[in-house]
C-alpha positions as CSV (number, residue, x, y, z in Angstrom):
1,M,-17.6,-10.3,-29.5
2,K,-15.9,-10.3,-26.1
3,E,-12.3,-9.0,-26.0
4,K,-9.8,-11.3,-24.4
5,R,-8.2,-9.9,-21.3
6,N,-4.5,-9.7,-21.2
7,K,-2.8,-11.2,-18.1
8,G,-0.8,-8.0,-17.8
9,D,-4.0,-5.9,-17.5
10,I,-5.3,-8.1,-14.8
11,F,-1.9,-7.9,-12.9
12,I,-1.9,-4.1,-13.2
13,A,-5.5,-3.9,-11.9
14,L,-4.6,-6.3,-8.9
15,W,-1.5,-4.3,-8.2
16,I,-3.4,-1.0,-8.1
17,I,-6.2,-2.5,-6.0
18,F,-3.7,-3.9,-3.5
19,G,-1.9,-0.5,-3.3
20,V,-5.1,1.3,-2.7
21,I,-6.2,-1.1,0.0
22,V,-2.8,-0.6,1.8
23,I,-3.0,3.2,1.5
24,L,-6.7,3.4,2.6
25,G,-6.2,0.7,5.2
26,F,-3.5,2.9,6.9
27,F,-5.9,5.9,7.0
28,V,-8.8,3.9,8.3
29,F,-6.8,2.1,11.0
30,S,-5.2,5.4,12.1
31,M,-8.7,6.9,12.4
32,I,-9.9,4.0,14.4
33,I,-7.1,4.1,16.9
34,D,-6.9,7.9,16.9
35,G,-3.3,8.2,15.6
36,S,-0.3,6.3,14.2
37,A,2.8,4.7,15.6
38,G,4.9,6.7,13.1
39,L,4.0,9.8,15.0
40,G,3.8,8.0,18.4
41,Y,6.4,6.7,20.8
42,Q,7.3,4.0,23.4
43,E,8.1,4.9,27.0
44,N,8.7,2.6,29.9
45,G,6.9,-0.4,28.3
46,R,3.9,1.8,27.3
47,F,2.9,2.5,23.7
48,F,1.4,5.7,22.4
49,V,0.0,6.7,19.0
50,C,-0.3,10.4,18.1
51,D,-2.4,12.4,15.7
52,H,-1.7,16.2,15.6
53,A,-1.7,17.2,19.3
54,E,-3.5,14.1,20.7
55,V,-1.7,11.3,22.3
56,V,-3.5,7.9,22.9
57,E,-2.1,4.9,24.8
58,V,-2.6,1.6,23.0
59,S,-1.5,-2.0,23.5
60,K,1.9,-3.2,22.1
61,T,0.0,-5.3,19.5
62,I,-2.0,-2.3,18.2
63,W,1.2,-0.1,18.2
64,E,3.1,-2.7,16.1
65,I,0.2,-3.1,13.7
66,S,0.0,0.6,13.3
67,N,3.8,0.7,12.7
68,I,3.6,-2.0,10.0
69,W,0.7,-0.1,8.3
70,G,2.8,3.1,8.4
71,I,5.8,1.4,6.8
72,L,3.6,-0.2,4.1
73,F,1.9,3.1,3.5
74,W,5.2,4.9,2.7
75,I,6.4,2.0,0.6
76,F,3.2,1.8,-1.5
77,I,2.6,5.5,-2.1
78,P,5.3,5.5,-4.8
79,L,5.2,1.8,-5.7
80,T,1.5,1.7,-6.7
81,P,1.8,4.0,-9.8
82,M,5.4,3.0,-10.5
83,G,4.5,-0.7,-10.4
84,A,1.6,-0.2,-12.8
85,F,3.9,1.8,-15.1
86,V,6.6,-0.9,-15.1
87,I,4.1,-3.7,-15.6
88,S,2.5,-1.9,-18.6
89,N,6.0,-1.3,-20.1
90,I,6.9,-5.0,-19.8
91,Q,3.5,-5.9,-21.2
92,E,4.1,-3.6,-24.2
93,K,7.6,-5.0,-24.9
94,I,6.2,-8.6,-24.8
95,E,3.5,-7.6,-27.3
96,Q,6.1,-6.0,-29.6
97,R,8.2,-9.2,-29.5
98,K,5.1,-11.3,-30.3
99,N,4.3,-9.1,-33.3
100,R,7.9,-9.3,-34.6
101,F,7.8,-13.1,-34.7
102,E,4.3,-13.3,-36.3
């Protein structure tokens, strides 16, 4: 017999998948443009990304995308596991309440 999937389990899986996509996306994008805006800088209307000792000039749009990826990366590093933990705790409390009323 097929087990019924809980909505909480699906939400946890989606949350973790989204977090992994954000984290991996940051690394892939940084590798493609040879650096990140978080380590880079702006100077006289020019935009640079850095990776270790290498500095690469990029367009303003690429620099801004890199900056957004960097911000999302640092937000989702702790939020991915914490979010899954919180969702599972909420799911557990809901199950306990259901069992009390049955």
